[in-house]
KOLVEXDO-800809 format. One line per 10 residues: number of its first residue (from 0); their letters; for each residue x, y, z of C-alpha. Coordinates in Angstrom, 1 decimal, m for minus. Layout:
<atoms>
NUM) a) X Y Z | ...
</atoms>
This chain:
<atoms>
0) mngergtkpq) 30.0 6.2 171.9 | 28.5 6.9 175.8 | 29.9 4.7 177.7 | 26.8 2.3 178.4 | 27.1 m1.3 179.0 | 25.5 m2.9 175.7 | 26.1 m6.2 176.8 | 27.2 m8.0 180.1 | 31.5 m7.7 181.2 | 33.5 m10.2 179.4
10) rvgvigggit) 37.2 m11.2 179.3 | 38.7 m9.5 176.4 | 42.1 m10.6 175.2 | 43.7 m7.1 173.4 | 46.9 m7.8 170.7 | 48.6 m4.9 170.5 | 50.2 m2.0 172.6 | 50.0 1.5 170.7 | 47.9 4.0 170.6 | 45.2 1.9 169.2
20) gisaaiflrr) 45.4 m0.8 171.2 | 45.4 0.6 174.5 | 42.7 3.2 173.3 | 40.8 0.1 172.6 | 41.7 m1.4 176.0 | 40.8 2.0 178.3 | 37.5 2.2 176.5 | 36.9 m1.4 177.2 | 37.4 m1.4 180.8 | 35.4 1.4 180.4
30) dghdvtlfdp) 32.5 m0.5 179.7 | 33.0 m3.0 182.7 | 35.3 m5.5 181.0 | 38.1 m7.8 182.5 | 40.7 m6.4 180.0 | 44.2 m8.1 179.2 | 46.4 m5.9 176.7 | 49.6 m8.1 175.7 | 52.7 m6.3 174.0 | 55.7 m7.9 174.1
40) gdpgagtssg) 57.8 m4.0 174.1 | 57.7 m1.3 176.1 | 54.8 1.5 176.6 | 55.3 4.2 174.3 | 58.2 2.8 172.4 | 56.7 1.4 168.9 | 55.6 3.4 166.1 | 52.7 5.5 167.9 | 56.1 7.0 169.7 | 57.8 8.1 166.8
50) nagvistggi) 55.6 9.6 164.1 | 55.2 13.9 163.7 | 53.0 14.4 166.6 | 49.9 15.6 164.7 | 46.2 15.0 165.0 | 45.4 15.3 161.7 | 41.5 15.6 160.8 | 42.4 17.3 157.8 | 44.6 14.2 156.6 | 42.0 13.4 154.4
60) iptatpyvlk) 44.3 12.6 151.4 | 45.5 9.0 150.0 | 48.6 7.5 149.6 | 48.0 6.5 146.3 | 47.0 9.3 143.9 | 47.5 10.1 139.7 | 49.9 12.5 140.8 | 52.0 10.4 143.2 | 51.9 7.6 140.7 | 53.7 9.5 138.2
70) ripkmlldpy) 56.0 11.1 140.3 | 57.2 7.7 141.5 | 59.7 7.4 139.0 | 61.2 10.7 140.0 | 60.6 10.4 143.6 | 63.0 6.6 143.5 | 65.9 8.6 141.6 | 66.2 11.7 143.8 | 68.5 11.2 147.0 | 66.2 13.6 148.7
80) gpltirwryl) 63.3 11.9 147.3 | 60.4 11.0 149.5 | 60.2 7.2 148.4 | 62.7 4.1 148.8 | 62.3 0.6 147.8 | 64.7 m2.4 148.7 | 65.0 m4.4 145.7 | 64.5 m7.7 147.6 | 61.6 m6.9 149.0 | 59.6 m5.9 145.8
90) paiapwlasl) 58.6 m9.9 145.3 | 56.6 m9.1 148.5 | 55.1 m6.1 148.6 | 54.1 m6.5 144.6 | 50.1 m7.6 145.6 | 50.3 m4.4 148.1 | 51.7 m2.3 145.2 | 49.5 m3.6 142.4 | 46.5 m2.6 144.8 | 48.4 0.7 145.4
100) vlngmpsrve) 48.6 1.8 141.9 | 44.6 0.6 141.0 | 43.5 3.1 144.2 | 45.4 5.8 142.5 | 42.4 6.3 139.8 | 40.9 9.1 140.5 | 37.4 7.4 141.4 | 38.8 5.6 143.9 | 41.0 8.7 145.6 | 38.0 10.5 146.4
110) anarakaall) 35.8 7.6 147.5 | 38.9 6.1 150.1 | 39.3 10.3 151.0 | 35.7 10.4 151.7 | 36.1 7.0 154.4 | 38.6 8.6 155.8 | 36.8 12.2 156.4 | 34.3 9.9 158.2 | 36.4 8.8 160.7 | 38.6 11.8 161.1
120) dhaydtyril) 35.2 13.5 161.8 | 35.1 12.1 165.5 | 38.9 12.1 166.1 | 39.5 15.1 167.9 | 36.7 14.3 170.0 | 37.6 10.9 170.9 | 41.2 12.7 171.9 | 39.0 14.7 174.2 | 37.4 11.7 175.8 | 40.7 9.2 176.3
130) tretgteayv) 42.9 12.5 177.4 | 40.1 13.4 180.0 | 39.3 10.4 181.5 | 43.0 9.8 181.7 | 44.1 12.7 183.2 | 46.8 13.0 179.6 | 45.5 16.5 178.5 | 48.5 18.6 178.8 | 50.0 16.5 175.9 | 47.2 17.6 173.2
140) khtglltvfe) 47.4 21.1 172.0 | 45.0 22.7 169.5 | 47.4 24.2 167.1 | 46.7 24.0 163.5 | 49.0 22.0 160.6 | 50.7 25.0 158.4 | 52.0 23.2 154.5 | 54.2 25.8 152.9 | 55.3 26.2 149.8 | 58.6 27.6 148.7
150) tdtgwrraqw) 57.7 27.7 144.8 | 54.9 28.6 142.8 | 54.8 25.6 141.2 | 54.8 23.4 144.5 | 51.8 25.7 145.0 | 49.7 25.1 141.5 | 50.2 21.4 142.0 | 49.2 21.0 145.1 | 45.5 23.0 143.8 | 44.1 19.3 143.7
160) vldllrrcgr) 44.6 18.9 147.1 | 42.8 22.3 148.5 | 40.3 21.5 145.7 | 39.5 17.7 147.6 | 39.8 19.4 150.9 | 36.9 21.5 150.2 | 34.9 18.9 148.5 | 35.1 16.5 151.8 | 34.5 19.2 154.5 | 37.7 20.1 155.8
170) nfevlsqdqi) 38.2 23.5 156.9 | 41.5 25.4 155.6 | 42.5 29.3 155.7 | 44.8 30.2 152.4 | 47.5 31.9 153.8 | 50.2 35.5 151.8 | 53.6 35.4 152.4 | 53.4 38.2 155.0 | 51.1 35.9 156.7 | 53.1 33.4 157.1
180) rqmepglapi) 55.8 34.8 158.7 | 53.8 36.3 161.1 | 52.3 32.7 162.2 | 55.4 31.3 162.0 | 58.5 34.0 162.8 | 60.8 31.3 163.5 | 60.7 29.9 159.8 | 62.9 31.2 157.4 | 61.8 34.0 155.0 | 61.7 31.6 151.5
190) frhayllpen) 58.3 30.6 151.8 | 56.0 32.0 149.4 | 52.5 30.1 150.2 | 50.0 27.9 152.6 | 47.6 27.1 154.4 | 46.0 26.2 157.4 | 44.4 23.3 158.5 | 43.0 25.3 161.7 | 41.5 22.1 163.4 | 44.4 20.0 163.6
200) gmivhpgklv) 46.6 19.5 166.5 | 49.5 17.8 167.9 | 51.0 15.8 170.9 | 53.7 17.6 172.5 | 55.5 14.3 173.1 | 53.6 10.9 171.5 | 55.9 8.3 173.2 | 54.8 9.8 176.8 | 51.3 9.8 175.9 | 51.3 6.2 175.3
210) ielhaafqrm) 53.5 5.5 178.6 | 50.3 7.6 180.6 | 47.8 5.9 178.7 | 49.5 2.4 179.9 | 49.3 3.5 183.3 | 46.0 5.5 183.5 | 44.6 1.5 182.0 | 46.4 m0.5 184.5 | 45.1 1.9 187.3 | 41.7 1.6 186.1
220) ggtivkqnvq) 42.1 m2.3 186.8 | 43.4 m3.4 183.3 | 46.2 m5.7 182.8 | 49.2 m5.6 180.4 | 51.0 m9.1 180.1 | 54.2 m7.9 178.5 | 54.7 m11.3 176.4 | 54.3 m11.7 172.5 | 51.2 m13.5 171.4 | 52.4 m16.5 168.5
230) riervdgmar) 48.9 m17.9 167.8 | 45.2 m17.1 168.6 | 43.7 m21.0 168.7 | 40.1 m22.1 168.8 | 38.6 m23.7 172.0 | 35.1 m25.3 171.1 | 34.9 m24.0 168.2 | 35.3 m19.8 168.6 | 38.9 m18.0 168.2 | 39.2 m17.6 172.0
240) rlvtergsed) 42.9 m18.6 172.5 | 45.8 m16.5 172.7 | 49.2 m18.4 172.8 | 52.4 m16.7 174.1 | 55.8 m17.9 175.0 | 54.8 m18.8 178.8 | 51.0 m20.3 177.9 | 47.9 m19.4 177.2 | 44.8 m17.5 178.2 | 41.5 m18.0 177.0
250) fdslvvsaga) 38.8 m14.9 176.2 | 35.0 m14.7 175.4 | 35.8 m11.5 173.1 | 39.5 m10.7 171.4 | 41.2 m6.7 169.1 | 44.0 m7.1 167.3 | 45.4 m4.4 166.8 | 49.1 m5.2 166.6 | 49.7 m2.9 163.9 | 51.8 m3.8 161.0
260) wskqflrqlg) 51.9 m7.5 162.4 | 47.9 m7.6 162.7 | 48.3 m9.1 159.5 | 50.1 m12.7 160.7 | 47.6 m12.9 163.1 | 43.9 m12.7 160.4 | 46.0 m15.1 158.2 | 45.8 m17.7 161.1 | 41.9 m16.7 161.3 | 41.6 m17.7 157.4
270) trvlldaerg) 42.1 m14.2 156.0 | 44.2 m12.5 154.2 | 44.7 m8.7 154.1 | 46.8 m6.3 152.2 | 49.0 m4.7 154.6 | 52.2 m3.6 155.1 | 54.5 m2.0 156.7 | 56.0 2.1 155.3 | 59.0 2.4 157.0 | 59.3 5.5 158.2
280) yhimlpqpdp) 62.1 7.9 160.0 | 62.4 10.6 162.3 | 65.8 12.8 163.4 | 65.6 14.7 166.6 | 67.4 18.6 166.9 | 67.7 20.6 169.4 | 64.8 23.3 169.9 | 65.8 26.6 167.8 | 65.1 30.4 169.0 | 62.4 31.1 168.0
290) glrrpvnvye) 60.7 28.0 167.8 | 57.9 27.0 165.8 | 54.2 27.3 166.9 | 52.7 24.1 165.7 | 53.8 21.0 163.2 | 54.9 22.6 159.5 | 54.4 20.4 156.6 | 57.2 21.4 154.1 | 55.4 20.2 151.2 | 58.4 20.3 148.1
300) dtmflspmqh) 60.4 18.5 150.5 | 58.0 16.0 151.9 | 59.2 16.7 155.2 | 57.3 16.8 158.6 | 58.8 19.6 161.4 | 57.2 19.4 164.6 | 57.9 21.2 167.9 | 57.9 18.4 171.0 | 58.9 19.2 174.3 | 62.2 17.3 174.3
310) glrlttgvel) 63.2 19.3 171.0 | 62.2 19.9 167.1 | 61.6 16.7 165.4 | 62.0 16.0 161.7 | 60.0 13.1 160.1 | 60.2 12.5 156.2 | 60.0 9.9 153.9 | 58.7 6.1 152.9 | 60.9 3.4 152.8 | 59.6 m0.6 151.8
320) agteappdyt) 61.7 m2.8 152.9 | 59.0 m4.9 155.6 | 59.8 m5.2 159.4 | 63.5 m7.0 159.6 | 65.7 m5.1 157.4 | 67.9 m3.2 159.4 | 67.3 0.8 159.5 | 69.2 3.1 156.9 | 68.9 6.5 158.5 | 70.9 7.8 155.1
330) rarrmikraa) 68.2 10.0 153.3 | 66.7 11.0 157.0 | 69.7 12.7 158.1 | 70.5 14.3 154.7 | 67.1 16.1 155.5 | 68.7 18.4 158.4 | 70.3 20.4 155.6 | 66.9 21.1 154.7 | 65.5 21.4 157.7 | 67.9 24.2 158.8
340) ravtnleqre) 67.4 25.9 155.5 | 63.4 25.7 156.1 | 63.6 27.4 160.3 | 66.2 30.1 161.4 | 68.6 29.7 164.0 | 68.5 25.4 163.6 | 71.4 24.2 165.1 | 72.3 20.8 162.8 | 72.8 18.5 165.5 | 71.5 15.6 165.5
350) qsawlgfrps) 70.3 14.1 169.1 | 68.5 11.1 168.0 | 67.5 8.8 165.1 | 64.4 6.3 165.0 | 62.5 4.0 163.1 | 59.1 2.9 163.0 | 56.7 0.9 160.6 | 53.4 2.6 160.3 | 50.9 m0.4 159.2 | 49.5 0.7 155.6
360) tpnsvpfigr) 47.0 m0.3 153.6 | 47.2 0.4 149.7 | 43.9 2.8 149.6 | 44.7 4.6 153.0 | 41.8 3.0 154.3 | 42.0 1.3 158.1 | 40.7 m2.1 158.4 | 37.9 m1.8 161.4 | 35.5 m4.3 161.9 | 34.9 m8.1 162.5
370) apghanvyca) 37.1 m10.9 161.3 | 35.6 m12.4 158.7 | 33.7 m15.7 160.3 | 34.9 m15.1 163.7 | 32.0 m13.1 165.7 | 34.3 m12.7 168.3 | 37.3 m11.2 167.7 | 37.2 m7.5 166.0 | 39.7 m5.7 164.0 | 41.7 m2.6 164.3
380) fggghigmtl) 45.0 m1.6 162.2 | 45.6 m0.3 159.7 | 45.9 3.7 160.2 | 48.9 4.1 157.9 | 50.8 7.8 158.0 | 47.8 8.8 160.4 | 47.8 6.0 162.9 | 48.5 8.5 165.7 | 45.4 10.3 164.8 | 42.8 7.6 164.0
390) gpisgriaad) 44.0 5.3 167.0 | 41.6 6.4 169.7 | 38.8 6.2 167.3 | 39.7 3.3 165.8 | 40.0 1.8 169.3 | 36.4 3.4 170.4 | 34.9 1.9 167.9 | 36.3 m1.8 168.9 | 35.2 m1.2 172.2 | 31.4 0.4 170.5
400) lvagrdpgvd) 31.4 m3.3 168.7 | 32.3 m6.0 171.7 | 29.5 m3.9 173.8 | 27.2 m4.1 170.8 | 26.5 m0.5 170.5 | 26.0 1.4 167.2 | 29.2 3.2 166.6 | 27.9 6.0 165.3 | 29.6 5.4 161.7 | 29.2 3.4 158.5
410) lspyavdr) 32.0 0.5 159.0 | 31.2 m1.1 155.7 | 34.1 0.8 153.9 | 36.8 m0.6 156.4 | 35.4 m3.8 156.3 | 38.2 m6.7 156.6 | 36.7 m9.1 153.8 | 36.4 m5.6 151.5
</atoms>
């Protein structure tokens, strides 16, 4: 995407102000469009604020794999396990889970990983463009991502991950125990194996970054409406009108980037998508001394530890319970002891706890492209566990489609009607 205008300026409405929506809005405004972004929440208060802060260009591994599917019963029984299902929600999520199982077939795992890789090839460069043009470069650091293993068994079980990374063109470095200690002296000396994804980066304060992007969008002349879009309506045969609790506005084009809530808008347009919320939790802890230098994935504990500006962030687990159930921080708080075991001098004092909703697809591949049957409605949602990474590139592609430009990526794997 080179910023050239492929069409005359349009009025564009963007639904959703997370990292994907605000990125789309900024790139659209950069193209000269009259852009209005709708989000009822405060900037930086949603799912884009509470993640592990990793720009995961190596994050190609889908959620559904033979290894994961085989371990689901054990995960559900383990109080420290990475998966929780609230059984009342099981009927609602059953179609999503059935598709998840089908996508765990080896042939599909490879295809899904390659689809993610094709987007991730552009993710870091898009972040550079976005942050440079909005003056937010200080929030992004090129740190790499370290994955550590305490046991030989865990390391052996992860060899398929390294094989898939290699086949999909991801660079990684295998580290010895001594190299782990040199790279991260703040880690406890319990980890025997590790690999580093050197091309990954991190966002030192995701919430503040999103806030600053909203401010930059407004400085560019964009409009933000803090209202909830209730529905999309047709005008003269086209889906052009956004109706809120306070009124309505008509647009030439629409971008749907409302995260886990996007499926309700697609349903209004006549399309059902398999999208659900993988609920994720984080706990903020005081920074230890010495602190971590980069995000660390503790493999056996399914736990990320990210050194943020405002403390050490522990992110962990998936809960399947929809968007309406109240939070349950029990498991996340249990993991504080595991974090203290992994990091030396870590004070086990919770500073804050958070719940967010990852917009996830059964094959871990996002929806990007036109809404079926609607030439002026564009979709960009479903980034799942790497939504913070995919947000800018997904938003950039949406802007390319509005402008009639070639996005430089084959969009067929991300089709909304796939």
